[in-house]
C-alpha positions in Angstrom: 21.5 -44.4 5.4 23.3 -42.7 2.5 23.0 -44.2 -1.0 24.7 -43.1 -4.2 22.1 -42.8 -7.0 22.2 -41.9 -10.7 21.4 -38.3 -11.4 19.5 -39.4 -14.5 17.1 -42.1 -13.5 17.4 -42.4 -9.7 18.7 -46.0 -9.7 21.1 -46.9 -6.9 24.6 -47.5 -8.3 25.4 -51.2 -8.2 27.7 -51.5 -11.3 31.2 -50.3 -12.2 32.5 -49.2 -15.6 35.7 -50.5 -17.1 37.8 -48.1 -15.0 36.2 -49.2 -11.7 34.0 -46.1 -11.3 30.4 -46.5 -10.1 27.9 -46.4 -12.9 24.2 -46.9 -13.4 23.2 -50.3 -14.6 20.2 -48.8 -16.5 21.7 -45.7 -18.1 25.3 -47.0 -18.8 26.2 -46.1 -22.3 22.8 -44.6 -23.1 22.7 -41.5 -21.0 25.0 -38.6 -20.2 23.9 -39.0 -16.6 25.1 -42.6 -16.1 28.3 -41.5 -14.3 26.7 -38.5 -12.4 26.3 -39.3 -8.7 23.9 -37.9 -6.2 24.3 -38.9 -2.5 20.8 -39.2 -1.0 19.8 -40.0 2.6 17.2 -42.7 2.7 15.6 -43.7 5.9 15.4 -47.4 6.9 11.6 -47.0 7.3 11.3 -45.9 3.7 13.4 -48.8 2.5 11.3 -51.3 4.5 8.1 -50.2 2.6 9.8 -50.2 -0.9 7.8 -52.4 -3.2 8.7 -54.8 -6.0 7.8 -53.1 -9.3 6.2 -56.3 -10.5 4.6 -58.3 -7.6 4.3 -55.4 -5.1 5.8 -57.3 -2.2 7.4 -55.0 0.3 11.2 -55.1 1.0 10.7 -56.1 4.7 8.9 -59.3 3.5 11.7 -60.5 1.3 15.1 -62.2 2.0 16.9 -59.1 0.7 18.8 -56.9 3.1 17.8 -53.2 3.1 21.4 -52.3 2.1 21.3 -54.4 -1.0 17.9 -54.2 -2.6 18.4 -55.1 -6.3 17.6 -52.4 -8.8 16.3 -50.0 -6.1 14.9 -46.9 -7.7 14.6 -43.9 -5.3 12.0 -41.9 -7.2 9.3 -44.6 -7.0 10.7 -46.4 -3.9 10.7 -49.6 -5.9 13.1 -52.5 -6.4 13.1 -55.9 -8.1 12.7 -58.9 -5.9 13.5 -61.6 -8.5 9.9 -62.7 -8.9 10.2 -63.0 -12.7 13.6 -64.6 -12.8 17.1 -63.1 -13.5 17.9 -63.9 -17.1 
């Protein structure tokens, strides 16, 4: 499946700026790359074995769908499962 990722940090775009353009939730306002998009093909098999950066659970063992892993970062194949809360 194709994902739009930040050219700066590799985070999948899940946010929009004030004009409705996709932007990186990590780099927004701090990096010249926050609006630069790369389209990357990511296999479903790779997404299934993505791990939470904190508790190391794999994506296929969470309630998250592979299309909407929160804070998915392509370089390290990691995401955030919510194990430490959301605030």
